[in-house]
N, C-alpha and C positions, 0 to 999 in steps of 0.2 A: 447457471451460466453455460454448462455444457450444451443444453438445448439451444441457446442463443448462438453459440460459436460453431458447433458441429452438427446441429440438427437434432430433432426429437428421436430419430431412429437410433443414433449413437447414444443419446441420453437413456433410452429404454434399455439398450444392451448393457450399459454401465450399471444401471440399477439391478439388473438380473445378476451380473457378476458380483456386485457387492453383496446381494442376498445370498449367493452361493458361498461366499467367503464367511459371512456371518454364520451360516449353518455349519460350515466346517470347523469354526472356532467354538461352537456351543455343544452342549450335551443333547442327546436325542429327545429328552423330556422337556427341554427348554422351549418356551413359546417365543417365536420371532414374528413381528408384524411390522408392516410399513404404515407409519402415521400419515404420510403424505409428503409430497416433494422429495427431498433427499433425507428425511428423518425416519429412523427405524427405532422400535422399542423391543427390548428383550426382557422376558419375565423368567426368573430363575427361582425355583423352590428348593428348600433343603440345603442352602449353602451354609458353611460354617464360618460365620463372622465376615468381617470386611476383607480378610485375606483372599478368600475365594473370589469375591467380586473384583478385587484388585488384579488378581491373576488373569481373569477373563478380560478385563479392560485392557490390560497390557497386550494380550494376544490379539485383541481386535484392532488396536492401534497399529500393531505390526502387520497383521495380515491384510486388513482392509486398506491400509495406506500404501501397500506395494503398487508398483506401476501396472497399469492396464494397457493392453494392446488390442484395439478394437477397429476392425475394418481398415487396418493400416495406420491408425492414429495411436500415438503414444500419449497416455493420459495419466496425470498424477492428481490425486485428490487429497484434500485435507480431512483428517478424522478428529472429531471432538466428541467426548463421551461424558454424560452426566450420570452419576450413580446415586440411587436412593435405596437405603436398606430399612426394612421394617421388621420388628420382632413381636408385633402384636396386631390386633385388629386395626384396619385402616381403610378409609374409602379409596377406591381405585383412582378417582380423580385427584385426590390429595397426593397419592404416591407418584402419579405421573407428573403432577405439578412440581413436586420436590425434585424429581429427576430433571425436569426442564430448567429449574433454577440452577442446578449443578451444571447442566449443559452450557448455560449462558456463561458461567464462570470459566468453564473449560475453554470456550471460544475466546474469551477475553485473554486467556493465558497464551494463546497461539496454537499453531497447528500441532496435531499429534499429542494432545493432552487429554487427561481425564480428571474429573473432580467429583468428590463425594458431597452430598447435600449436608449443609450445616444450617442451624436455626437462624443465624444472622443474615442469611441470604434473602429473607423476605423483605427486609428494609432496603436492601440493595436493589431488588427488583422494582420496588415502588419508586425509588429515585431514578432508576433507569427509564421507567415508563414516563415519568414526569419530564425527564430530559428529552425523550423522544418527542413528546407533545410540543415542547417549546421549540425543538429543532425544526419540526414541520412548519411552525409558524414563522420562523426566523426569516426565511426568504421573502414571504409576503409582506412582513413588517419592516423589511429593509434593515435588519439588525446586523447583517454581515458587512464588513469592510475589508479592504486589502491593505496590507503593509508591504513595503518593498525593501529588500536587502540587496545592496550592491555587490557585484563581483568584479574583480580587478585583474587586468592583464599584468602579469609579473614582469614582463620584459619592458613595457612602457610605463608601468605604474599609473595607468589610466582606467577609469571606470568604463566597462564595455557593456554593462547591462545590470538588470535588477531581477531578483526572483520575487514573484508575487506570493505572499503568504496570507492565508485566510485568518481573519479575526472576527470573533463573535462578541458583540457588546449587548448584553441582556439587561433589561431594566431592573431586575431584582437579583440575578445571579452575578451581575457585573461582567467583567471581561472573562469569558470562559476559555480556558486553555484548549488548544486544538486536540491534545491528547485525551481530553475528557469527552469529546463529542465525535471525533472522526470515526472511531470504532463503531459507535452506534449508527452513524450515517452509512457506514459500509454494510452493516448487518441488515438494515431495513431498506437499502437501495436508494436512500436519499442522496447518497454521495454523487450519483450521476447528475441529478438536477443541480446540486450545489456546484459540482465541477463545471457544468455548462455556464453557470452564472460567473464563476471565477474566470473562466477562459474569455468570455465575452467582455467582462468588465476590465480585465487586464489589458486586452487588446485596445479597447476604447481609450483607456487612460494612457497607455504607452504611445499611442498614435500622436499625442501632444508633446512627447519628449523631443529634445533636440537631437539632431544628427541621426546616427544609425544604431542607437542604443537598443539592446536586445531585452525582451521581457521573457523570463522563464516561468512556465506554468506547470504545476504538478498535475499529472493525470493518474488517478487511482486505477488499480487493476480492474475494478468493475466498470469504470468509465471507458477504459481502453478496450474492453471486450464488447462494449455496447455497439449495436448496429448504427447508432446515431453519431458516433465519434467524428467520422470524416465530414459529415454534414455540419456538425457543430463547429469544427475548426474552420471550414470554408465560410460559413455564415459569419463567424466572429471576425475573420479577416475582411470580408466584404463590407460588413456594417461599419467597421472601424476605419477602413482604409489603410490599415497597417500593412507594410510590405511583408510578405511571407517569411523572408530571410531574417526578419527581426523577431520572429516568434520561435521560442525554443520550448519543446515539450519534454518534461522530465518524467521518465518511466521508471518505476521500481521493478525489481526482479520478480515480484509477485505476478506481474502481467506477462512474464515470459515463460511461466511454468505450464501454460496450457499447450495446445497443439502447435508445434513449431511452424507448420506451413501457414496456419492462419495468422500467427504472430508476425511472421515475415511479410505476409501479404499486406497486413495493416501498416507495418513500419514503412514498407516501400511506397504504399499509397500516400502516406503522410509526407514522405520525402518528395514524392512527385508534386505535392502542393507547394513545395519550396520551403517548408519549415524545417527547423533543426530538431534533432532528437538527441537527448542525453540520457544516460543510465544513472539514476540517482541512488545514493546511499550504497555504492558498490562495496561489497564485502560483509554486509550485515546478515546475510542469510545463506542461501545456497549458491551464491555467486561463484563463478570460476572464470579463469582467464579465457576459456573457450567462448564465453558469451561475447567477448569483445571481437572475436573473429567471425562469429556466426551471424550477429545482428548488425544492421547498418547504423551505428551510432556516430554522431558528430563529436560527442563529448562524453567523458566519464567523470562522475563526481564521486570522489573517494570519501567514505563516511568519516565523520568527525572522530570516531573512536580510534582510527588509525593515525589521525593527526595529533590527538592528545596523548596517545601512547608513546612511550620512549623505549619500548622493548625491541628486541631483534626482529620479532615477527612483524610488528608494525612497520619497521624500516624496510623489511623485505617486501611487504605488500606495496608500499609506496614506490619502491624502486622498480618492482616488476610491472606494475600497472602503468607507471609513467613511461617505462621503456617500451612496452608493447604499444601503448597509445601513440607514442611518437612514431613508431614504425608503421602504424596503420593510419597515420594522418589525423589522429583524434586529439582534441584538446583535453587536458586533465585539470580538473578543479579540485582543490583541497578544501573541504568544508570545515567549519567550526574553528577557524584559526583565531586565537584570542591573545597570543603573546608573541613578542619579537623572537623568542627562541623557537617557537613552532614555525614561524615564517622563515627563519633561517634554515630549518630542517627541510621544509618543502622546496625551498630554492635549491638546496643541495641535491634533491631527488628529481629536479627538472620538471616539476609541475608547471603548467602554463598559466593557470588562473587560481585566484584565492578568494574565499568568501568566509566572512566571520566578523565578530565584534571588533577585531583589530582594524579592519578596513571600513567598517560601517555597520551600524545597527539597523534593524528594520525601522522604516519611517513611513509616515502617511504620504499619500500622493502629493499633497500640498507642500511637502518638505523637499521633494526631489530636486526642484530647480535650485533652491538655496544650497543644498548639499553639493550639487554639481558645480555651482559658481565658486564655492569655497575651496574646491579642489583645483581650480585653475591656477 
């Protein structure tokens, strides 16, 4: 992704800096090699059990994961490590394969993690590969559909739009939960093609809705950084005839952790098309209130964990974000509202919009018209 966003020159510089940090964390006798792309392998001999390997993994996560400054660009990278230990004869390819299986589990766990190989990972890899094959076929076989969940203006109690949610209906797997396949799609790059389909389909279907109802579409970090994003958005609007101000793109903070200049340029280019931009799931990762001042958002969506929590920290987050959002002219949506008590709390914190089962569950496109008529 660095090559795509900052160019191959910066990408090469980054790889060299990463290699330098790997060498600094290892012993002189350790073997370090680049497998290809952004993957490296380290071979250590004479370690004393798993403790030594775990100490090295911890050092690598800390050292390699620190910020890089290259040619004026500030870059943060994610570090994932798979560890395989052998205490007897083994084929090199099997050792490397075991480390790769552990690496996959580390990536699934999130940024800055390491995992040791366990025998049960073989079955997990087989299932993952089968899932990836089915996922590649899903678009061509038209197995994806969209569901739409409404969001409501708290002042007028009217539906002002719907969020498009991806659904996968497989002939043998049944309805596959997004959490089961989105991570795989992100790892193999399929998320960009899937995201293009979601964006185009959502615009086409929303164009038939009454009035000025908004359709909100999630944009993954990988899709946000793709060179084709602006063209995809422009094409979806042109093909559907949807007014740009009726399209809202939901960006998670993962898309904001790359080079700030490029992120800002992309956000401003999208705003120039006339579409709205919201920051999704605020507060779930590295988010800070400074994001709200730095980037040109129209809306902030506060993660459901702060809505469901009744502790002082959750209340403080709701209050701080809604206050700053109001001062900056941003709408504030509380996600995951399921009870009347939660609705009362977010009203007290002056959120402007609400989304959740209390105000409407996700529904098929064919159900949108009936849902709207029943609320009149």
